[in-house]
N, C-alpha and C positions, 0 to 999 in steps of 0.2 A: 016557633022558629028561632034557630041559634043566631046569635050576632056574627057578622063577618070577622074573619081572622085579621088581626093587625098585620099589614104587610108593608114592605119596603122595596122599591126597585132599586138595584144596585148594578154597578159594572166593576168588573175585576180586571186589574192590571198585572199581566205576567211579563216576566223577563226571560230571555234566552240568551245565555252566553255561548258563544262559538269556541270550541276546543279550549276550556277553561284549564285543562291540564292534559298531560299525555295520555291519560286512561280514559278520558271523556271527549266525544265529539261535540256534545250538547249538554248544558245544564240549564234547567228550567226552575224558576223560583217565582213566588208570589210576591208583587211590589206593593200592591194597595187594593183596597176595596173603596168604590166611591158611590155616593148617592146618585142614581141615574134618573134624571127627571126628563129623559127623552132627548137630550141635547146631542147624544152622540149616534142617533139612529138605531138601526137594528144589527148591523154587520160589524164584525172585528175591524179595528182601525190600527195601523201602525203609528205608534206615537214617536218612535225614535228607532233609527237603524244605522249604526256607524260601522257595520261590518263585523264587529266583535260582540256587541250586544244590541239585541232588539227588545223594544218593549211594545206590547199589543195591549189594546183595551178591547174588552170582550163586554158589551153592553146587554141589558135585558134580562138579568136574573132577579126573580122575585123571590124574596125572603119573607116568609110567613111565620108568625110566632104561634105556637100550639100549647094549649094548657098541659098536655101530658109531657111536654119538655120543659116545664117550669123549673124543675130541680136542676136540669143541665144549665139553664140561664143562670140560675142562682150560683152554681158552681164557677161559672165562667165570671159573673160579677164579683164573687168573693175571693177570687184568685190574686187580687190585687193589680192585675194588669189584663182588663177584659180584652178580648180579641175577637176578631172575625175568623171563622174556620173555613178554608176553601178546599174542597176535594177537586183534583185535576188529575188528567190522564195524558201521557204523550199519545199522539195519534198513531194507531197501528200501520197506517199506509205510509207515514212520513214521521219518524221519531224525532225529527227536528222542530216539530211542531208540538205544542202542549195546549190542551183544551180544558178550561175550567169547566167542571160539571155541576157543582152544588155548592151552595153558600149557607152557612148556619151560624147561629150564635150559641148553640146549645153544646156544652161541653160532653154531655152524654152521647149525643148524636155523632159528634167528631170521633169519640172513643169507638162507636161502633163501626164507623167507616175504616179507622185504623186496624181494627180487629179483624175486618174483612180484607185487609192487605191492600187497601186504597191509600193513595198519596193525598195527605192532608197537611196543608201549611196553615199558617196564621199570621195575621198582621193586626196592629193596635186598632181598637174600637175608639172612635172619637167621643169625646165627653158628652156631646149632646145626644149622641146615640146611646152611650151608657144610661143616661138619664131616662130615655125612652123604654129601654130594656129593663130598667130597675122598676119603673111605675108598673109594667106589665107583670113582672116578677112579683112584686109586692102584693099584687091583687090575686095572683093565681098560685103562688108556691106555699104550700102548707107542709112544713116539716113532718116527719113522722114522729110520732111521740116516742120518747126513749122508754124502753121497756126495763123495768127494774129486774136486776139478776137476783134471785134469791140466793142468800149464802147457802154454802153446801151442808152446813150443820141443820139446816131447816128443810132439806130435801129428804125424801124417803131414800133409805139405804140402797134400794135397787135403781134410783135415778141418779145416784152420785156418779161423778166422773171416775173412772178407774185409773190408779196411777201405775 
């Protein structure tokens, strides 16, 4: 029997600016990701709305660490500024609303989402969670051994690169 995945419940804070310029009606952005211990319930909450900017909190996301993403966690941690990655989408029925869909700590997973033309924003990962992620990564990330490249002079003539 495999051990359960390390998980963390989080909430995402998104901002919406109304008419930030003459070309946009709305601009959505990630503000923060917070540890969610159930204090905000299950439904989105308006944190602030002054008519120009609204901040919404979306609780109840479960972030799980997976062994096959250990390289992505390593890349995030070794970047110098580890971050949360949040994939979000504007709502089709109401583009003035944006909905976070997915939270990850894997640089590789965020890259795959961006390759799929998804919107992914990031914000800083707190130091205590960097330590949690580092402990998991230290246990599960095993870098691929570097392969020695044979000098051309030791390769058979038919295996040498053509210039």
